[in-house]
C-alpha positions as CSV (number, residue, x, y, z in Angstrom):
1,M,140.4,127.4,177.6
2,S,141.7,128.0,181.1
3,T,142.6,124.6,182.9
4,S,139.8,125.8,185.4
5,Q,137.4,126.3,182.2
6,H,138.5,122.8,180.9
7,D,137.7,121.2,184.5
8,A,134.6,122.5,184.8
9,A,133.6,121.6,180.9
10,E,135.1,117.4,181.6
11,F,132.6,118.2,184.9
12,C,129.5,118.6,183.4
13,A,130.5,115.9,180.5
14,G,131.3,113.0,183.3
15,L,127.7,114.2,185.1
16,V,125.8,113.9,181.9
17,R,127.8,111.1,180.9
18,E,127.1,109.2,184.2
19,F,123.2,110.1,184.4
20,D,121.7,111.0,181.1
21,F,123.9,109.0,178.4
22,T,121.4,109.4,175.2
23,R,122.0,113.2,175.5
24,Y,126.0,112.6,176.2
25,A,125.7,110.5,173.1
26,S,123.9,113.0,170.9
27,T,126.0,115.5,171.6
28,L,128.8,113.4,170.0
29,F,127.4,114.5,166.8
30,V,127.7,118.6,167.0
31,P,130.6,121.1,166.5
32,P,132.6,121.0,169.5
33,E,131.6,124.4,170.9
34,Q,128.2,123.6,170.4
35,R,128.7,120.6,172.5
36,R,130.3,122.7,175.4
37,A,127.3,124.8,175.3
38,L,124.7,121.9,175.1
39,L,127.1,119.5,177.8
40,A,125.9,123.0,180.2
41,L,122.4,122.8,179.4
42,Y,122.2,119.0,179.7
43,A,124.5,118.9,183.1
44,F,122.1,121.8,184.6
45,N,118.8,119.6,184.1
46,V,120.5,116.7,185.5
47,E,121.2,118.7,188.5
48,I,117.5,120.0,188.9
49,A,116.0,116.9,187.8
50,R,117.3,114.8,190.8
51,V,117.4,117.0,193.5
52,H,114.2,114.8,194.8
53,E,116.3,111.9,194.6
54,H,119.1,113.4,197.3
55,I,116.3,114.4,200.0
56,R,114.1,113.3,202.5
57,Q,112.0,116.8,203.5
58,P,110.9,118.8,200.5
59,L,112.4,121.6,202.4
60,A,115.6,120.8,201.6
61,G,114.5,120.3,198.1
62,E,113.2,124.1,198.1
63,I,116.4,125.3,199.3
64,R,119.0,123.7,196.8
65,L,116.1,125.0,193.4
66,Q,115.8,128.6,194.9
67,W,119.6,128.4,195.3
68,W,119.5,127.8,191.2
69,T,116.7,130.5,191.0
70,D,118.4,132.7,192.4
71,M,122.0,131.8,190.6
72,L,119.9,133.0,187.6
73,A,118.7,136.0,189.4
74,G,122.6,137.1,189.5
75,Q,121.9,136.6,193.5
76,G,124.2,133.6,193.1
77,Q,126.8,135.5,196.1
78,G,129.9,134.3,194.2
79,Y,128.8,130.9,194.4
80,V,128.5,129.9,191.0
81,E,132.7,130.4,191.1
82,G,132.7,127.0,193.5
83,S,129.7,125.2,190.9
84,P,130.8,123.9,187.8
85,V,127.7,123.5,186.4
86,A,126.6,127.0,186.9
87,S,129.9,128.7,185.9
88,E,129.2,126.4,182.6
89,L,125.8,127.2,182.3
90,M,125.9,131.1,182.5
91,R,128.6,131.1,179.9
92,A,126.2,129.3,177.4
93,I,124.3,131.2,178.2
94,D,126.0,134.5,178.0
95,A,127.6,132.6,174.6
96,H,123.9,131.9,173.0
97,A,121.2,134.3,174.6
98,L,119.7,132.1,176.3
99,P,116.5,132.9,178.1
100,V,117.1,132.8,181.5
101,A,113.2,132.6,182.0
102,R,112.9,129.6,180.0
103,L,115.5,127.9,182.9
104,T,114.0,129.7,186.1
105,R,110.5,128.1,184.6
106,L,112.5,124.2,184.5
107,I,112.9,124.9,187.9
108,E,109.8,126.0,189.3
109,A,109.1,122.7,187.2
110,H,110.4,120.3,188.7
111,Q,109.2,121.6,192.3
112,F,106.2,119.3,191.9
113,D,108.8,116.7,191.7
114,L,109.6,117.0,195.8
115,Y,105.6,116.4,197.2
116,N,104.1,113.1,196.9
117,D,101.2,114.6,194.9
118,P,99.6,113.1,192.1
119,M,99.7,114.5,188.4
120,P,96.2,115.0,188.5
121,D,95.3,115.1,184.2
122,I,96.8,115.0,181.5
123,D,96.9,118.2,181.0
124,M,98.7,118.9,183.9
125,L,101.7,116.5,182.2
126,D,101.3,118.2,179.5
127,A,102.4,121.4,181.1
128,Y,104.7,119.9,183.4
129,A,106.8,118.6,180.5
130,L,106.5,122.0,177.9
131,D,108.6,123.3,181.1
132,T,110.7,120.0,181.2
133,A,111.4,118.5,178.2
134,S,110.4,121.3,175.7
135,A,112.6,123.8,177.7
136,L,115.8,121.4,176.7
137,F,114.7,121.2,173.5
138,D,114.1,124.5,173.0
139,L,117.6,125.7,174.1
140,G,119.3,123.2,172.8
141,A,118.8,124.4,169.6
142,R,119.0,127.5,170.1
143,I,122.8,127.0,170.7
144,A,122.5,125.3,167.6
145,G,122.0,128.3,165.5
146,A,117.4,127.6,165.5
147,A,115.6,130.5,165.0
148,P,113.4,131.0,168.4
149,D,110.2,131.5,166.2
150,A,110.8,128.5,164.4
151,L,111.2,126.2,167.7
152,A,107.4,126.3,169.4
153,E,106.2,123.4,167.8
154,V,108.5,120.9,167.1
155,T,109.2,121.4,170.7
156,R,106.0,121.2,172.3
157,Q,105.6,118.1,170.0
158,A,108.8,116.1,171.4
159,G,108.6,117.1,174.2
160,I,105.5,115.8,175.8
161,A,106.0,112.8,173.6
162,E,109.5,112.0,175.8
163,T,107.9,113.4,178.8
164,Y,105.2,110.3,178.2
165,L,108.2,107.9,177.5
166,H,109.7,108.7,180.6
167,V,106.5,108.6,182.2
168,L,106.0,105.0,181.3
169,T,109.9,103.9,181.7
170,R,110.5,105.2,185.7
171,L,106.9,104.2,186.4
172,P,108.5,101.1,188.5
173,F,111.2,103.9,190.5
174,D,108.6,106.7,190.2
175,A,106.1,104.0,191.9
176,S,108.9,103.0,195.0
177,R,108.5,106.8,195.8
178,Q,105.0,106.8,195.6
179,Q,105.0,109.2,193.4
180,L,102.7,109.4,190.5
181,Y,102.7,110.9,187.1
182,V,100.1,108.5,185.0
183,P,97.9,111.4,185.2
184,L,94.7,110.7,187.5
185,D,92.2,111.3,185.1
186,L,93.5,109.2,182.8
187,L,93.5,106.3,185.3
188,A,90.3,106.5,186.2
189,A,88.9,106.4,182.7
190,Q,90.0,103.4,182.4
191,G,89.0,102.0,186.0
192,S,92.4,102.1,187.5
193,S,93.8,104.2,190.7
194,A,96.6,105.4,192.4
195,D,96.7,101.7,194.3
196,E,97.4,99.6,191.5
197,V,100.3,101.7,190.6
198,F,102.2,101.4,193.5
199,A,100.8,97.5,194.6
200,G,103.5,96.7,191.4
201,R,101.8,94.1,189.0
202,M,100.1,94.9,185.9
203,T,95.9,94.6,185.8
204,P,93.5,95.1,182.5
205,A,92.4,98.4,184.1
206,L,96.0,100.0,183.9
207,R,96.9,98.1,181.4
208,A,94.9,100.2,179.1
209,A,95.6,103.3,181.0
210,L,99.0,102.6,180.1
211,D,98.3,101.8,176.2
212,E,95.9,104.7,176.4
213,L,99.4,107.0,177.4
214,S,101.4,105.1,174.9
215,G,98.9,105.6,171.9
216,L,99.0,109.7,172.7
217,A,102.8,109.5,172.8
218,L,103.1,108.5,169.6
219,S,100.8,111.1,168.3
220,H,103.0,113.6,169.7
221,F,105.9,111.7,168.0
222,K,104.4,111.5,164.2
223,L,103.3,115.7,165.2
224,M,107.1,116.6,165.6
225,Y,108.1,114.9,162.0
226,G,106.8,118.6,160.3
227,P,108.6,121.1,162.4
228,L,110.7,119.2,162.8
229,M,112.2,118.5,159.0
230,A,111.7,123.0,158.4
231,L,114.4,123.6,160.9
232,P,118.2,123.9,159.5
233,P,120.0,120.2,159.8
234,G,122.7,121.1,162.4
235,A,119.7,122.2,164.8
236,R,117.8,118.8,164.1
237,R,121.1,117.5,165.8
238,V,119.5,118.3,168.8
239,F,116.5,116.3,168.3
240,L,118.5,112.6,168.1
241,P,117.3,111.9,171.9
242,M,114.2,111.1,169.4
243,A,115.5,108.5,168.0
244,M,115.9,106.5,171.5
245,A,112.5,107.5,171.8
246,R,111.4,105.6,169.1
247,R,112.4,103.0,170.5
248,T,111.4,103.1,173.7
249,L,107.8,103.9,172.3
250,E,108.1,100.4,170.2
251,R,108.6,99.0,173.0
252,T,105.7,99.9,174.4
253,L,103.1,99.8,172.0
254,L,103.8,96.1,172.2
255,P,101.1,93.6,173.7
256,D,103.2,92.2,176.6
257,F,105.1,95.6,178.0
258,D,105.3,95.6,181.4
259,P,106.8,98.3,182.9
260,Y,107.5,96.8,186.0
261,K,110.0,94.3,184.2
262,P,112.2,97.1,182.7
263,Q,114.1,96.5,179.7
264,P,117.2,99.3,179.3
265,D,119.0,99.7,176.2
266,S,123.3,99.2,176.7
267,R,125.2,102.3,176.1
268,L,126.4,100.6,172.9
269,R,122.5,99.8,171.8
270,I,122.1,103.9,172.4
271,L,125.1,104.8,170.7
272,W,124.5,102.7,167.9
273,T,120.7,104.0,167.6
274,L,122.2,107.8,167.8
275,W,124.6,106.6,164.7
276,R,122.2,105.1,162.7
277,A,120.0,108.3,163.4
278,S,122.8,110.9,163.0
279,R,122.9,110.1,158.9
280,S,119.3,109.1,158.1
281,R,117.2,112.0,156.8
282,D,115.2,113.0,159.7
283,F,118.4,114.3,161.9
284,R,121.3,114.6,159.2
285,G,123.4,118.0,160.0
């Protein structure tokens, strides 16, 4: 690697290490060339997923997301060289034949984050998951050598389960921004509402709605294992973040789980959990 390439790769690694440590840690268990491409993909995801945290008006976020869309379409007007994440991502796309359309849909899905429209129903949340978390698993597994036609079911189940758990653990942060990812139909079915979520306190109705979401996450988690075991051993390493998701799921299923009282895992705990998972039958390469 040239100095500039090394700096770009290190920038991506630092970005993922800071904002998505679980996925950063998961790349420690894959070969170096795959790791570089995975970190480029995950850094891109960090950039896109955090756009809404840096804006006050949706238009500013739309402009930023459009820049990425244009870059992927080959209309970046030379800006790729000025963005270490963009340059590393383009390298990963070329090296591993990643489908640009999947990356573009990921960008489009995160347009939802720019506005305060509530998630209307569970079907829409599933669609959001398929274009975000599932896409990351799909693209990552391709980098690790999995055949694209073997990925649909495992990435669907893993992505939806991870997204449901993300909704639960990020609930206080999202609520503070008046953003609602807990589906309205799920809340209404239990007699809860967006106002209860934004109030920042647990009620029996809200508890029932969140318990239902945890139960749905468990169902998708269980459905992930069969197709996961059908993948090549090396590709299963890309799904190591699901080992941490399993810990999160266990926590959300406890009777006293309260998302308004976060219990974040330490980096040491994350590393230990992923190391143990990497030696298990489920994820061993």
